[in-house]
N, CA, C, O and the ligand as a Tripos MOL2 file, in Angstrom:
@<TRIPOS>MOLECULE
protein
  249   247    63     0     0
PROTEIN
NO_CHARGES

@<TRIPOS>ATOM
      1 N         121.8590   92.9900  126.6910 N.3       1 MET1
      2 CA        120.4980   93.3480  126.2710 C.3       1 MET1
      3 C         120.1770   92.6990  124.9360 C.2       1 MET1
      4 O         121.0120   92.6390  124.0340 O.2       1 MET1
      5 N         118.9480   92.2150  124.8340 N.am      2 VAL2
      6 CA        118.4820   91.6050  123.5870 C.3       2 VAL2
      7 C         117.7540   92.6730  122.7740 C.2       2 VAL2
      8 O         116.8660   93.3390  123.3070 O.2       2 VAL2
      9 N         118.1000   92.8560  121.5080 N.am      3 PRO3
     10 CA        117.4570   93.9190  120.7150 C.3       3 PRO3
     11 C         116.0380   93.5500  120.2860 C.2       3 PRO3
     12 O         115.7780   93.2600  119.1190 O.2       3 PRO3
     13 N         115.1600   93.5700  121.2290 N.am      4 LEU4
     14 CA        113.7680   93.2600  120.9370 C.3       4 LEU4
     15 C         112.8800   94.3920  121.4250 C.2       4 LEU4
     16 O         113.2350   95.0770  122.3840 O.2       4 LEU4
     17 N         111.7350   94.6040  120.7890 N.am      5 PRO5
     18 CA        110.8100   95.6460  121.2610 C.3       5 PRO5
     19 C         110.3320   95.3250  122.6710 C.2       5 PRO5
     20 O         110.0930   94.1680  123.0170 O.2       5 PRO5
     21 N         110.1990   96.3580  123.4640 N.am      6 LYS6
     22 CA        109.8110   96.1570  124.8600 C.3       6 LYS6
     23 C         108.3610   95.7300  124.9670 C.2       6 LYS6
     24 O         108.0040   94.8940  125.7980 O.2       6 LYS6
     25 N         107.5190   96.3210  124.1040 N.am      7 ARG7
     26 CA        106.0890   96.0180  124.1590 C.3       7 ARG7
     27 C         105.5660   95.6830  122.7700 C.2       7 ARG7
     28 O         106.1200   96.0810  121.7450 O.2       7 ARG7
     29 N         104.4780   94.9360  122.7880 N.am      8 LYS8
     30 CA        103.7400   94.6870  121.5550 C.3       8 LYS8
     31 C         103.1570   96.0160  121.0480 C.2       8 LYS8
     32 O         102.6220   96.8030  121.8290 O.2       8 LYS8
     33 N         103.2660   96.2590  119.7260 N.am      9 VAL9
     34 CA        102.6760   97.4680  119.1390 C.3       9 VAL9
     35 C         101.1620   97.2700  119.0740 C.2       9 VAL9
     36 O         100.6780   96.2620  118.5590 O.2       9 VAL9
     37 N         100.4300   98.2380  119.5980 N.am     10 SER10
     38 CA         98.9710   98.1090  119.6390 C.3      10 SER10
     39 C          98.3900   98.1630  118.2350 C.2      10 SER10
     40 O          99.0170   98.6790  117.3090 O.2      10 SER10
     41 N          97.1930   97.6270  118.0890 N.am     11 LYS11
     42 CA         96.5190   97.6560  116.7870 C.3      11 LYS11
     43 C          96.3600   99.0840  116.2890 C.2      11 LYS11
     44 O          96.5350   99.3540  115.1010 O.2      11 LYS11
     45 N          96.0250  100.0100  117.2050 N.am     12 ALA12
     46 CA         95.8130  101.4000  116.8040 C.3      12 ALA12
     47 C          97.1130  102.0070  116.2930 C.2      12 ALA12
     48 O          97.1210  102.6950  115.2730 O.2      12 ALA12
     49 N          98.2180  101.7500  117.0050 N.am     13 ARG13
     50 CA         99.4950  102.3160  116.5870 C.3      13 ARG13
     51 C          99.9590  101.6870  115.2670 C.2      13 ARG13
     52 O         100.4490  102.3860  114.3800 O.2      13 ARG13
     53 N          99.8040  100.3850  115.1450 N.am     14 ARG14
     54 CA        100.1700   99.6940  113.9040 C.3      14 ARG14
     55 C          99.3410  100.2310  112.7320 C.2      14 ARG14
     56 O          99.8850  100.5400  111.6710 O.2      14 ARG14
     57 N          98.0150  100.3390  112.9310 N.am     15 ASN15
     58 CA         97.1500  100.7960  111.8420 C.3      15 ASN15
     59 C          97.3950  102.2620  111.5080 C.2      15 ASN15
     60 O          97.3180  102.6540  110.3430 O.2      15 ASN15
     61 N          97.6920  103.0780  112.5250 N.am     16 ASN16
     62 CA         98.0270  104.4760  112.2610 C.3      16 ASN16
     63 C          99.2870  104.5760  111.4190 C.2      16 ASN16
     64 O          99.3670  105.4170  110.5230 O.2      16 ASN16
     65 N         100.2700  103.7340  111.6920 N.am     17 ARG17
     66 CA        101.5060  103.7400  110.9040 C.3      17 ARG17
     67 C         101.1820  103.3680  109.4610 C.2      17 ARG17
     68 O         101.7110  103.9750  108.5300 O.2      17 ARG17
     69 N         100.3130  102.3680  109.2690 N.am     18 ARG18
     70 CA        100.0090  101.8900  107.9230 C.3      18 ARG18
     71 C          99.0190  102.7950  107.1810 C.2      18 ARG18
     72 O          98.7390  102.5750  106.0030 O.2      18 ARG18
     73 N          98.5020  103.7920  107.8570 N.am     19 ALA19
     74 CA         97.5570  104.7020  107.1940 C.3      19 ALA19
     75 C          98.2140  105.4460  106.0420 C.2      19 ALA19
     76 O          97.5150  105.9540  105.1660 O.2      19 ALA19
     77 N          99.5490  105.5230  106.0200 N.am     20 HIS20
     78 CA        100.2600  106.2390  104.9590 C.3      20 HIS20
     79 C         100.7100  105.3120  103.8410 C.2      20 HIS20
     80 O         101.3940  105.7590  102.9210 O.2      20 HIS20
     81 N         100.3480  104.0390  103.8920 N.am     21 HIS21
     82 CA        100.9120  103.0860  102.9470 C.3      21 HIS21
     83 C         100.1530  102.9680  101.6280 C.2      21 HIS21
     84 O         100.6060  102.2670  100.7230 O.2      21 HIS21
     85 N          99.0240  103.6290  101.5040 N.am     22 ALA22
     86 CA         98.2340  103.5010  100.2730 C.3      22 ALA22
     87 C          98.9930  104.0760   99.0840 C.2      22 ALA22
     88 O          99.6800  105.0880   99.2240 O.2      22 ALA22
     89 N          98.8800  103.4480   97.9160 N.am     23 LEU23
     90 CA         99.5440  103.9290   96.7160 C.3      23 LEU23
     91 C          98.6920  105.0170   96.0710 C.2      23 LEU23
     92 O          97.4650  104.9250   96.0840 O.2      23 LEU23
     93 N          99.3300  106.0580   95.5000 N.am     24 PRO24
     94 CA         98.5450  107.0890   94.8150 C.3      24 PRO24
     95 C          97.9910  106.5200   93.5170 C.2      24 PRO24
     96 O          98.6040  105.6230   92.9380 O.2      24 PRO24
     97 N          96.8580  107.0110   93.0460 N.am     25 PRO25
     98 CA         96.3170  106.5260   91.7770 C.3      25 PRO25
     99 C          97.2560  106.8990   90.6340 C.2      25 PRO25
    100 O          97.8210  107.9920   90.6240 O.2      25 PRO25
    101 N          97.4250  105.9800   89.6600 N.am     26 ILE26
    102 CA         98.3410  106.2860   88.5590 C.3      26 ILE26
    103 C          97.7080  107.3210   87.6490 C.2      26 ILE26
    104 O          96.4960  107.3270   87.4390 O.2      26 ILE26
    105 N          98.5490  108.2010   87.1100 N.am     27 HIS27
    106 CA         98.0820  109.3080   86.2890 C.3      27 HIS27
    107 C          97.8690  108.8280   84.8630 C.2      27 HIS27
    108 O          98.6920  108.0820   84.3340 O.2      27 HIS27
    109 N          96.7860  109.2430   84.2400 N.am     28 LEU28
    110 CA         96.4910  108.8450   82.8660 C.3      28 LEU28
    111 C          96.1810  110.0810   82.0340 C.2      28 LEU28
    112 O          95.5100  111.0050   82.4940 O.2      28 LEU28
    113 N          96.6830  110.0830   80.7960 N.am     29 VAL29
    114 CA         96.3550  111.1440   79.8530 C.3      29 VAL29
    115 C          95.7590  110.4940   78.6110 C.2      29 VAL29
    116 O          95.9180  109.2930   78.3910 O.2      29 VAL29
    117 N          95.0730  111.2970   77.8010 N.am     30 GLU30
    118 CA         94.4520  110.7610   76.5980 C.3      30 GLU30
    119 C          95.4540  110.7730   75.4530 C.2      30 GLU30
    120 O          96.1170  111.7820   75.2130 O.2      30 GLU30
    121 N          95.5640  109.6500   74.7460 N.am     31 CYS31
    122 CA         96.4470  109.5750   73.5850 C.3      31 CYS31
    123 C          95.9180  110.4890   72.4860 C.2      31 CYS31
    124 O          94.7420  110.3910   72.1350 O.2      31 CYS31
    125 N          96.7560  111.3860   71.9220 N.am     32 PRO32
    126 CA         96.2570  112.2800   70.8580 C.3      32 PRO32
    127 C          95.9790  111.5440   69.5540 C.2      32 PRO32
    128 O          95.3250  112.0990   68.6700 O.2      32 PRO32
    129 N          96.4510  110.3210   69.4110 N.am     33 HIS33
    130 CA         96.2480  109.5720   68.1710 C.3      33 HIS33
    131 C          94.9850  108.7150   68.2220 C.2      33 HIS33
    132 O          94.1480  108.8020   67.3230 O.2      33 HIS33
    133 N          94.8330  107.8840   69.2660 N.am     34 CYS34
    134 CA         93.6720  106.9860   69.3300 C.3      34 CYS34
    135 C          92.6960  107.3810   70.4340 C.2      34 CYS34
    136 O          91.6390  106.7650   70.5710 O.2      34 CYS34
    137 N          93.0370  108.3970   71.2220 N.am     35 HIS35
    138 CA         92.1540  108.9520   72.2510 C.3      35 HIS35
    139 C          91.7850  107.9450   73.3320 C.2      35 HIS35
    140 O          90.7180  108.0400   73.9370 O.2      35 HIS35
    141 N          92.6550  106.9960   73.5680 N.am     36 GLN36
    142 CA         92.4640  106.1190   74.7130 C.3      36 GLN36
    143 C          93.4060  106.5650   75.8270 C.2      36 GLN36
    144 O          94.3470  107.3190   75.5840 O.2      36 GLN36
    145 N          93.1530  106.1030   77.0330 N.am     37 LYS37
    146 CA         93.9640  106.5350   78.1680 C.3      37 LYS37
    147 C          95.2940  105.7870   78.1850 C.2      37 LYS37
    148 O          95.3490  104.5740   77.9850 O.2      37 LYS37
    149 N          96.3600  106.5430   78.4280 N.am     38 ARG38
    150 CA         97.6860  105.9390   78.5730 C.3      38 ARG38
    151 C          98.4550  106.7500   79.6120 C.2      38 ARG38
    152 O          98.0530  107.8560   79.9720 O.2      38 ARG38
    153 N          99.5640  106.1900   80.0900 N.am     39 ARG39
    154 CA        100.3830  106.9190   81.0580 C.3      39 ARG39
    155 C         101.2180  107.9520   80.3240 C.2      39 ARG39
    156 O         101.6330  107.6990   79.1930 O.2      39 ARG39
    157 N         101.4820  109.1180   80.9290 N.am     40 PRO40
    158 CA        102.2360  110.1650   80.2590 C.3      40 PRO40
    159 C         103.6880  109.7530   79.9940 C.2      40 PRO40
    160 O         104.2490  108.9530   80.7430 O.2      40 PRO40
    161 N         104.2960  110.2890   78.9410 N.am     41 HIS41
    162 CA        105.6900  110.0660   78.5380 C.3      41 HIS41
    163 C         105.9520  108.6080   78.1720 C.2      41 HIS41
    164 O         107.0660  108.1110   78.3400 O.2      41 HIS41
    165 N         104.9160  107.9180   77.6670 N.am     42 THR42
    166 CA        105.0990  106.5300   77.2620 C.3      42 THR42
    167 C         104.5800  106.3480   75.8450 C.2      42 THR42
    168 O         103.7410  107.1190   75.3810 O.2      42 THR42
    169 N         105.0820  105.3260   75.1580 N.am     43 VAL43
    170 CA        104.4940  104.9160   73.8920 C.3      43 VAL43
    171 C         103.0870  104.4210   74.1840 C.2      43 VAL43
    172 O         102.8640  103.6940   75.1520 O.2      43 VAL43
    173 N         102.1440  104.8170   73.3470 N.am     44 CYS44
    174 CA        100.7610  104.3980   73.5780 C.3      44 CYS44
    175 C         100.6390  102.8910   73.3860 C.2      44 CYS44
    176 O         100.9950  102.3860   72.3210 O.2      44 CYS44
    177 N         100.1480  102.1580   74.3820 N.am     45 PRO45
    178 CA        100.0290  100.7020   74.2300 C.3      45 PRO45
    179 C          98.8820  100.2920   73.3090 C.2      45 PRO45
    180 O          98.7910   99.1270   72.9230 O.2      45 PRO45
    181 N          98.0040  101.2350   72.9490 N.am     46 HIS46
    182 CA         96.8480  100.8860   72.1170 C.3      46 HIS46
    183 C          97.1580  101.0330   70.6340 C.2      46 HIS46
    184 O          96.7240  100.2060   69.8310 O.2      46 HIS46
    185 N          97.9090  102.0830   70.2500 N.am     47 CYS47
    186 CA         98.1700  102.3220   68.8360 C.3      47 CYS47
    187 C          99.6640  102.3240   68.5120 C.2      47 CYS47
    188 O         100.0280  102.3610   67.3370 O.2      47 CYS47
    189 N         100.5350  102.2850   69.5140 N.am     48 GLY48
    190 CA        101.9730  102.2260   69.2610 C.3      48 GLY48
    191 C         102.5880  103.5440   68.8310 C.2      48 GLY48
    192 O         103.7100  103.5630   68.3250 O.2      48 GLY48
    193 N         101.8770  104.6460   69.0210 N.am     49 TYR49
    194 CA        102.3880  105.9440   68.6050 C.3      49 TYR49
    195 C         103.0440  106.6790   69.7650 C.2      49 TYR49
    196 O         102.6450  106.5400   70.9210 O.2      49 TYR49
    197 N         104.0630  107.4670   69.4250 N.am     50 TYR50
    198 CA        104.6530  108.4170   70.3670 C.3      50 TYR50
    199 C         105.0770  109.6420   69.5750 C.2      50 TYR50
    200 O         105.8700  109.5310   68.6400 O.2      50 TYR50
    201 N         104.5620  110.7990   69.9350 N.am     51 LYS51
    202 CA        104.8670  112.0650   69.2460 C.3      51 LYS51
    203 C         104.6400  111.9600   67.7390 C.2      51 LYS51
    204 O         105.5710  112.1710   66.9620 O.2      51 LYS51
    205 N         103.4160  111.6360   67.3140 N.am     52 ASP52
    206 CA        102.9860  111.6000   65.9110 C.3      52 ASP52
    207 C         103.7540  110.5880   65.0680 C.2      52 ASP52
    208 O         103.7780  110.7070   63.8430 O.2      52 ASP52
    209 N         104.3780  109.6020   65.6920 N.am     53 GLU53
    210 CA        105.1490  108.6360   64.9320 C.3      53 GLU53
    211 C         104.9110  107.2520   65.4990 C.2      53 GLU53
    212 O         104.9330  107.0580   66.7140 O.2      53 GLU53
    213 N         104.6770  106.2630   64.5900 N.am     54 GLN54
    214 CA        104.4960  104.8960   65.0870 C.3      54 GLN54
    215 C         105.8690  104.3220   65.4030 C.2      54 GLN54
    216 O         106.7230  104.2280   64.5220 O.2      54 GLN54
    217 N         106.0810  103.9420   66.6420 N.am     55 VAL55
    218 CA        107.3970  103.4530   67.0540 C.3      55 VAL55
    219 C         107.3750  101.9600   67.3820 C.2      55 VAL55
    220 O         108.4270  101.3210   67.3710 O.2      55 VAL55
    221 N         106.2070  101.3900   67.6720 N.am     56 ILE56
    222 CA        106.1300   99.9460   67.8790 C.3      56 ILE56
    223 C         104.8940   99.4130   67.1540 C.2      56 ILE56
    224 O         103.9070  100.1260   66.9710 O.2      56 ILE56
    225 N         104.9710   98.1490   66.7470 N.am     57 GLU57
    226 CA        103.8070   97.4950   66.1400 C.3      57 GLU57
    227 C         102.8840   96.9940   67.2500 C.2      57 GLU57
    228 O         103.3470   96.4270   68.2400 O.2      57 GLU57
    229 N         101.5950   97.2040   67.0830 N.am     58 VAL58
    230 CA        100.6270   96.7520   68.0870 C.3      58 VAL58
    231 C          99.6950   95.7500   67.4170 C.2      58 VAL58
    232 O          99.0920   96.0290   66.3810 O.2      58 VAL58
    233 N          99.5940   94.5770   68.0350 N.am     59 GLU59
    234 CA         98.6620   93.5660   67.5330 C.3      59 GLU59
    235 C          97.2320   94.0300   67.8030 C.2      59 GLU59
    236 O          96.9000   94.3590   68.9420 O.2      59 GLU59
    237 N          96.3810   94.0630   66.7800 N.am     60 PRO60
    238 CA         94.9790   94.4410   67.0460 C.3      60 PRO60
    239 C          94.2760   93.3470   67.8370 C.2      60 PRO60
    240 O          94.2550   92.1830   67.4370 O.2      60 PRO60
    241 N          93.7000   93.7460   68.9720 N.am     61 GLU61
    242 CA         93.0200   92.7660   69.8220 C.3      61 GLU61
    243 C          91.6070   92.5090   69.2980 C.2      61 GLU61
    244 O          90.9430   93.4120   68.7910 O.2      61 GLU61
    245 N          91.1750   91.2870   69.4290 N.am     62 GLU62
    246 CA         89.8800   90.9160   68.8550 C.3      62 GLU62
    247 C          88.7240   91.5310   69.6370 C.2      62 GLU62
    248 O          87.5620   91.3200   69.2890 O.2      62 GLU62
    249 ZN         97.1380  105.7230   71.0470 Zn       63 ZN63
@<TRIPOS>BOND
     1     1     2 1
     2     2     3 1
     3     3     4 2
     4     3     5 am
     5     5     6 1
     6     6     7 1
     7     7     8 2
     8     7     9 am
     9     9    10 1
    10    10    11 1
    11    11    12 2
    12    11    13 am
    13    13    14 1
    14    14    15 1
    15    15    16 2
    16    15    17 am
    17    17    18 1
    18    18    19 1
    19    19    20 2
    20    19    21 am
    21    21    22 1
    22    22    23 1
    23    23    24 2
    24    23    25 am
    25    25    26 1
    26    26    27 1
    27    27    28 2
    28    27    29 am
    29    29    30 1
    30    30    31 1
    31    31    32 2
    32    31    33 am
    33    33    34 1
    34    34    35 1
    35    35    36 2
    36    35    37 am
    37    37    38 1
    38    38    39 1
    39    39    40 2
    40    39    41 am
    41    41    42 1
    42    42    43 1
    43    43    44 2
    44    43    45 am
    45    45    46 1
    46    46    47 1
    47    47    48 2
    48    47    49 am
    49    49    50 1
    50    50    51 1
    51    51    52 2
    52    51    53 am
    53    53    54 1
    54    54    55 1
    55    55    56 2
    56    55    57 am
    57    57    58 1
    58    58    59 1
    59    59    60 2
    60    59    61 am
    61    61    62 1
    62    62    63 1
    63    63    64 2
    64    63    65 am
    65    65    66 1
    66    66    67 1
    67    67    68 2
    68    67    69 am
    69    69    70 1
    70    70    71 1
    71    71    72 2
    72    71    73 am
    73    73    74 1
    74    74    75 1
    75    75    76 2
    76    75    77 am
    77    77    78 1
    78    78    79 1
    79    79    80 2
    80    79    81 am
    81    81    82 1
    82    82    83 1
    83    83    84 2
    84    83    85 am
    85    85    86 1
    86    86    87 1
    87    87    88 2
    88    87    89 am
    89    89    90 1
    90    90    91 1
    91    91    92 2
    92    91    93 am
    93    93    94 1
    94    94    95 1
    95    95    96 2
    96    95    97 am
    97    97    98 1
    98    98    99 1
    99    99   100 2
   100    99   101 am
   101   101   102 1
   102   102   103 1
   103   103   104 2
   104   103   105 am
   105   105   106 1
   106   106   107 1
   107   107   108 2
   108   107   109 am
   109   109   110 1
   110   110   111 1
   111   111   112 2
   112   111   113 am
   113   113   114 1
   114   114   115 1
   115   115   116 2
   116   115   117 am
   117   117   118 1
   118   118   119 1
   119   119   120 2
   120   119   121 am
   121   121   122 1
   122   122   123 1
   123   123   124 2
   124   123   125 am
   125   125   126 1
   126   126   127 1
   127   127   128 2
   128   127   129 am
   129   129   130 1
   130   130   131 1
   131   131   132 2
   132   131   133 am
   133   133   134 1
   134   134   135 1
   135   135   136 2
   136   135   137 am
   137   137   138 1
   138   138   139 1
   139   139   140 2
   140   139   141 am
   141   141   142 1
   142   142   143 1
   143   143   144 2
   144   143   145 am
   145   145   146 1
   146   146   147 1
   147   147   148 2
   148   147   149 am
   149   149   150 1
   150   150   151 1
   151   151   152 2
   152   151   153 am
   153   153   154 1
   154   154   155 1
   155   155   156 2
   156   155   157 am
   157   157   158 1
   158   158   159 1
   159   159   160 2
   160   159   161 am
   161   161   162 1
   162   162   163 1
   163   163   164 2
   164   163   165 am
   165   165   166 1
   166   166   167 1
   167   167   168 2
   168   167   169 am
   169   169   170 1
   170   170   171 1
   171   171   172 2
   172   171   173 am
   173   173   174 1
   174   174   175 1
   175   175   176 2
   176   175   177 am
   177   177   178 1
   178   178   179 1
   179   179   180 2
   180   179   181 am
   181   181   182 1
   182   182   183 1
   183   183   184 2
   184   183   185 am
   185   185   186 1
   186   186   187 1
   187   187   188 2
   188   187   189 am
   189   189   190 1
   190   190   191 1
   191   191   192 2
   192   191   193 am
   193   193   194 1
   194   194   195 1
   195   195   196 2
   196   195   197 am
   197   197   198 1
   198   198   199 1
   199   199   200 2
   200   199   201 am
   201   201   202 1
   202   202   203 1
   203   203   204 2
   204   203   205 am
   205   205   206 1
   206   206   207 1
   207   207   208 2
   208   207   209 am
   209   209   210 1
   210   210   211 1
   211   211   212 2
   212   211   213 am
   213   213   214 1
   214   214   215 1
   215   215   216 2
   216   215   217 am
   217   217   218 1
   218   218   219 1
   219   219   220 2
   220   219   221 am
   221   221   222 1
   222   222   223 1
   223   223   224 2
   224   223   225 am
   225   225   226 1
   226   226   227 1
   227   227   228 2
   228   227   229 am
   229   229   230 1
   230   230   231 1
   231   231   232 2
   232   231   233 am
   233   233   234 1
   234   234   235 1
   235   235   236 2
   236   235   237 am
   237   237   238 1
   238   238   239 1
   239   239   240 2
   240   239   241 am
   241   241   242 1
   242   242   243 1
   243   243   244 2
   244   243   245 am
   245   245   246 1
   246   246   247 1
   247   247   248 2
@<TRIPOS>SUBSTRUCTURE
     1 MET1         2 RESIDUE 1 A MET
     2 VAL2         6 RESIDUE 1 A VAL
     3 PRO3        10 RESIDUE 1 A PRO
     4 LEU4        14 RESIDUE 1 A LEU
     5 PRO5        18 RESIDUE 1 A PRO
     6 LYS6        22 RESIDUE 1 A LYS
     7 ARG7        26 RESIDUE 1 A ARG
     8 LYS8        30 RESIDUE 1 A LYS
     9 VAL9        34 RESIDUE 1 A VAL
    10 SER10       38 RESIDUE 1 A SER
    11 LYS11       42 RESIDUE 1 A LYS
    12 ALA12       46 RESIDUE 1 A ALA
    13 ARG13       50 RESIDUE 1 A ARG
    14 ARG14       54 RESIDUE 1 A ARG
    15 ASN15       58 RESIDUE 1 A ASN
    16 ASN16       62 RESIDUE 1 A ASN
    17 ARG17       66 RESIDUE 1 A ARG
    18 ARG18       70 RESIDUE 1 A ARG
    19 ALA19       74 RESIDUE 1 A ALA
    20 HIS20       78 RESIDUE 1 A HIS
    21 HIS21       82 RESIDUE 1 A HIS
    22 ALA22       86 RESIDUE 1 A ALA
    23 LEU23       90 RESIDUE 1 A LEU
    24 PRO24       94 RESIDUE 1 A PRO
    25 PRO25       98 RESIDUE 1 A PRO
    26 ILE26      102 RESIDUE 1 A ILE
    27 HIS27      106 RESIDUE 1 A HIS
    28 LEU28      110 RESIDUE 1 A LEU
    29 VAL29      114 RESIDUE 1 A VAL
    30 GLU30      118 RESIDUE 1 A GLU
    31 CYS31      122 RESIDUE 1 A CYS
    32 PRO32      126 RESIDUE 1 A PRO
    33 HIS33      130 RESIDUE 1 A HIS
    34 CYS34      134 RESIDUE 1 A CYS
    35 HIS35      138 RESIDUE 1 A HIS
    36 GLN36      142 RESIDUE 1 A GLN
    37 LYS37      146 RESIDUE 1 A LYS
    38 ARG38      150 RESIDUE 1 A ARG
    39 ARG39      154 RESIDUE 1 A ARG
    40 PRO40      158 RESIDUE 1 A PRO
    41 HIS41      162 RESIDUE 1 A HIS
    42 THR42      166 RESIDUE 1 A THR
    43 VAL43      170 RESIDUE 1 A VAL
    44 CYS44      174 RESIDUE 1 A CYS
    45 PRO45      178 RESIDUE 1 A PRO
    46 HIS46      182 RESIDUE 1 A HIS
    47 CYS47      186 RESIDUE 1 A CYS
    48 GLY48      190 RESIDUE 1 A GLY
    49 TYR49      194 RESIDUE 1 A TYR
    50 TYR50      198 RESIDUE 1 A TYR
    51 LYS51      202 RESIDUE 1 A LYS
    52 ASP52      206 RESIDUE 1 A ASP
    53 GLU53      210 RESIDUE 1 A GLU
    54 GLN54      214 RESIDUE 1 A GLN
    55 VAL55      218 RESIDUE 1 A VAL
    56 ILE56      222 RESIDUE 1 A ILE
    57 GLU57      226 RESIDUE 1 A GLU
    58 VAL58      230 RESIDUE 1 A VAL
    59 GLU59      234 RESIDUE 1 A GLU
    60 PRO60      238 RESIDUE 1 A PRO
    61 GLU61      242 RESIDUE 1 A GLU
    62 GLU62      246 RESIDUE 1 A GLU
    63 ZN63       249 GROUP 0 **** ****
């Protein structure tokens, strides 16, 4: 026996399977220092602060 599918998967069955493939929206919280949106538990990419302390230098964007 050759390990191949017996039948072509129909468009409906294929699309139904892929209906679960969408990625969830990423969660964003407001930075308490600069009040811009950032991901939780991360150093703020806008001001470089984490827990009331500057931990990285951030180049000011023009
Ligand atoms: Zn910030």
